[in-house]
N, C-alpha and C positions, 0 to 999 in steps of 0.2 A: 290655296291662297287664303281662304277664309279661316282655315285651321291655324295657319301661321299668324294671321292677324289676331285671332282670338288668344293665342298663346304669347303674343308679342315677341315673336321670334323674328327679329328684324332681318337677319341674314337670309332666312328662309323666305321672307316677304319679298326681298329684292330678287332672289333667285326665281321665285314663282312669277313675279312680274316680267323678268327677263325671258323666262320660258314661254309665257303667254305671248309676249312680243314676237318671239321667234316663230311661234305657231302661226300667228297672223301674217308674218312676213312670208312664210311658206305658201300661205293661201293668197298671197299678193293683195292683202288688205293693208296697204301701206300706212294709212292714217291711224288705224287702230294699233298696228305694230309699233309705229313711232310713239304713240301715246304711252303704251305699256313700257317700252324700252326707256323712254324719258323718265317715267316713274321709277324704274329700276335704277337708273343712273342717280336720280335724286336720293333714293334710299341708300345707295352705296356712298354718296357724298356725306350724308347725315352721320354715318358711322365710320367715316374715313377709311373705307375699305378700298385701297388703291387697286387691287387686282380686279375687284368687281367694277370699279370705275372704268378701268381701261377696257374691260370686256364689254360693258354697256356702251361706251363711246364707239367701240368698233362696230357693235351691232347696229347702233344708230346710224353710223356712217354707211354701213351696208344697206340699211333700209332706205336712206336718202338716195344712195346711188341707184337702187332699183326703182325708186320713185322718180328718178330723173332730176333730182334736186342736187346738182353737183356741187354747188358752193357750200351748202350745208353739210353734204357728205364729206367734202374735203376738210372742213373745220373740225368735224367730229373725229375723222380718221387721224388727222395731225395731232389732235389732243390725246388720242389713244396712244399714238406713237410716243409722244412726249412722256406720258405717265409710265408706259411699259418700259421705256428706256431708263427712266429714273429709278425704277425698282428692279431692273434687270430681269424682267418677265419676258424671256426670249420667245416662248411659244406665241404669246400675244403680239409681241413686236413683229414676229414673222407674218402673222395673219394681217396685221395692220399695214405692213409694207405691201403685201399682196393686194389688199383692198385699195390702197392708193395707186398701185400699178394698174389695176383693173379700171379704176375711176379715170385716171389720166388717159388711158387707152380709149375709153368710151367718149371722153371729152376731146378726143383727137389731139392730145398733147403727147405725142409719141416719144419725144426725147425724155420727158419727165417719167413717162410710163416705163421706159427702159431703165432709167436710173433707179426707180423704186423696185423694179423687177430684180436688178442687180443686188440691191440691199436685201431683198427677200432671199435671194440665192445665198448670199454671204451668211445671213443668220441661219438659214437651213443647214448650210455646211458646218457652221459653228455648233449648232445643236447636235448634229450627227457626230461631229468630232468629240464633243463633250460626252455624249452617250457612249461612244466607243471607249473613251478613256475610263469612264465609269464602269463599263462592262469588263474591261481588262483589269481594272483594279479589283473588282469583285471576284473575278476569276483567280487572280493572284492570291487574294486573301483566302479564298476557298481552297486553293491548292496548298498554301502554307498550313492552313488549318488541318486539311486531310493528312498532310505530311507529318504534322505534329501528332495527330491522332494515331497514325501508323507507327511512329516512333514510340509513342506511349504504350501501344499494344505490344510492340516488340519488347520493350523493356519490362512490361508486366509479364509477358510470357517467359522471358529470361529469368525474371525474379522468381516466378513459380517453379521453373525448372531447377533453379539453384536451391530453392526451399525444399523441393522434393529430393534433390540430391543430398542435401544436409540431413534431412530426416532419414533417408536410406543409410547414410554413413553412420548416423547416431544409432539407429537400430542395429546395424552390423556390429558396431563397437560394443553395444550392450550385450548382444548375443555372444560375441567373442569373449567378453569379460565373464559372462555367465558360464560359458563353456569352460573357460580357464579356471573359474572358481570350482566348478563341478569336477574337473579333472584333478585339480590340486587336492580337493577334499578326498576324492577316491584314492589318490596316491597316498595321502596322509593316513587314510583308514587302512590301506593295504600294508603300509609301513608299520603301523601299530599292530595290525593282525600278525604280521611276520615276526615282530618282536615278541608278542605274546606266545606265539607258537614255538619260537626258538628257545 
């Protein structure tokens, strides 16, 4: 944190504050956790970092839930949902819906808890579907790429074979022509020698 402050790396400052808040939250030191998470949220607002804002709001909601301050928890979680939805940050939206479901359950609002659980499941399914489509698309691109590479290698091999065949034919023709010239010269020399002898 001190290094980030010294270097004026605002995104890192917010991230460090968030991480410190989460550490205190794990240790059940809720007031200190909330203090650091609030500072993290303020840092993300200062630099209009919507992703960091929704993450900080979720973490604040989680901290307030664990501290038993359900009204504050609900406020922060609903704000997290709103921002996550506005920027289509599905992973965070999923977490925030889960946070609201857990909060409503603890607050004995079972109908709302079930509704938020259903929203959580829908987003989870949507994320899984999106990931599967992405994986299938990547596999298709990889398959097409490998197929083209294989075709290119095949064409290259055929080209090399054709080149070798052309070189072989050329050498054969040169040898045949050379042999033809040698035979013709020998024939001419014999013919001259026969004429001189006769």
